[in-house]
C-alpha positions as CSV (number, residue, x, y, z in Angstrom):
1,M,-34.0,25.1,-1.7
2,E,-33.2,25.3,-5.4
3,T,-30.7,22.8,-6.9
4,R,-28.0,24.6,-8.9
5,I,-26.3,23.2,-11.9
6,K,-22.5,23.2,-11.8
7,T,-21.2,25.2,-14.7
8,G,-17.6,25.9,-13.8
9,G,-14.6,24.7,-11.8
10,R,-12.5,21.6,-12.3
11,K,-13.9,18.5,-13.8
12,A,-14.0,15.4,-11.7
13,G,-10.6,13.7,-11.5
14,T,-8.7,16.8,-12.5
15,P,-5.9,17.4,-9.9
16,N,-5.7,20.6,-8.0
17,K,-3.0,22.8,-9.5
18,I,-1.6,23.9,-6.1
19,T,-1.4,20.3,-4.9
20,K,0.3,19.2,-8.1
21,D,2.9,22.0,-7.8
22,L,3.5,21.2,-4.1
23,R,4.0,17.5,-4.9
24,E,6.5,18.4,-7.6
25,K,8.5,20.7,-5.3
26,F,8.5,18.0,-2.5
27,K,9.7,15.4,-5.1
28,L,12.5,17.7,-6.1
29,L,13.5,18.3,-2.4
30,I,13.7,14.6,-1.8
31,E,15.6,13.9,-5.0
32,D,18.1,16.7,-4.2
33,N,18.7,15.3,-0.7
34,V,18.7,11.5,-1.2
35,D,22.3,11.2,-0.1
36,K,21.7,13.2,3.0
37,L,18.6,11.2,3.9
38,Q,20.5,8.0,3.3
39,N,23.3,9.1,5.6
40,D,20.9,10.2,8.3
41,I,19.0,6.9,8.1
42,E,22.3,4.9,8.4
43,Q,23.2,6.8,11.6
44,L,19.9,5.7,13.3
45,E,19.6,2.7,15.7
46,P,18.3,-0.4,13.8
47,K,14.8,-0.2,15.3
48,D,14.5,3.5,14.4
49,R,15.9,2.8,11.0
50,I,13.3,0.2,10.3
51,K,10.5,2.5,11.6
52,V,11.7,5.4,9.3
53,I,11.8,3.0,6.3
54,I,8.3,1.7,7.0
55,D,7.0,5.2,7.5
56,L,8.6,6.4,4.2
57,S,7.3,3.4,2.3
58,K,3.7,4.6,2.9
59,F,4.4,7.4,0.4
60,V,5.7,5.1,-2.3
61,L,3.9,1.8,-1.9
62,P,0.1,1.4,-2.1
63,T,-1.6,0.6,1.2
64,L,-3.0,-2.9,1.2
65,R,-6.4,-3.7,2.8
66,A,-7.2,-6.8,4.7
67,T,-9.6,-9.0,2.9
68,D,-12.0,-11.7,4.3
69,L,-12.2,-15.0,2.6
70,K,-15.8,-16.2,2.5
71,T,-16.6,-19.7,1.5
72,N,-19.8,-21.5,0.9
73,T,-19.7,-24.9,2.4
74,D,-22.8,-26.0,0.6
75,Y,-20.7,-26.6,-2.5
76,F,-17.7,-28.2,-0.8
77,T,-17.0,-31.8,-1.9
78,P,-14.2,-33.5,0.0
79,T,-11.7,-35.6,-2.0
80,I,-10.9,-38.9,-0.3
81,I,-7.5,-40.4,-1.1
82,N,-7.1,-44.1,-0.2
83,L,-3.6,-44.8,1.0
84,G,-4.2,-48.5,1.4
85,N,-2.6,-49.5,4.7
86,G,-1.2,-46.0,5.2
87,I,2.4,-45.2,5.8
88,Q,4.2,-47.7,8.0
89,D,7.7,-47.5,9.6
90,K,10.2,-50.1,8.6
């Protein structure tokens, strides 16, 4: 099969125009209804209110990934602190 050279279309990283327009309209919808949303959220039970806030935060805050801490014990040098006789009760 022949390999074609891409000669048209969007460049990498260029947002899709329809997606951009849709995001803008959704943003305006939210901005125009903030007071209604706040009122609706306040009427929820506390557990439901927390769930809604957490669910909505996913659209605003970046999602954090869990990371693993890897250590190399070959280079670990313990520090020994001499406390003399230690701590004694009076």
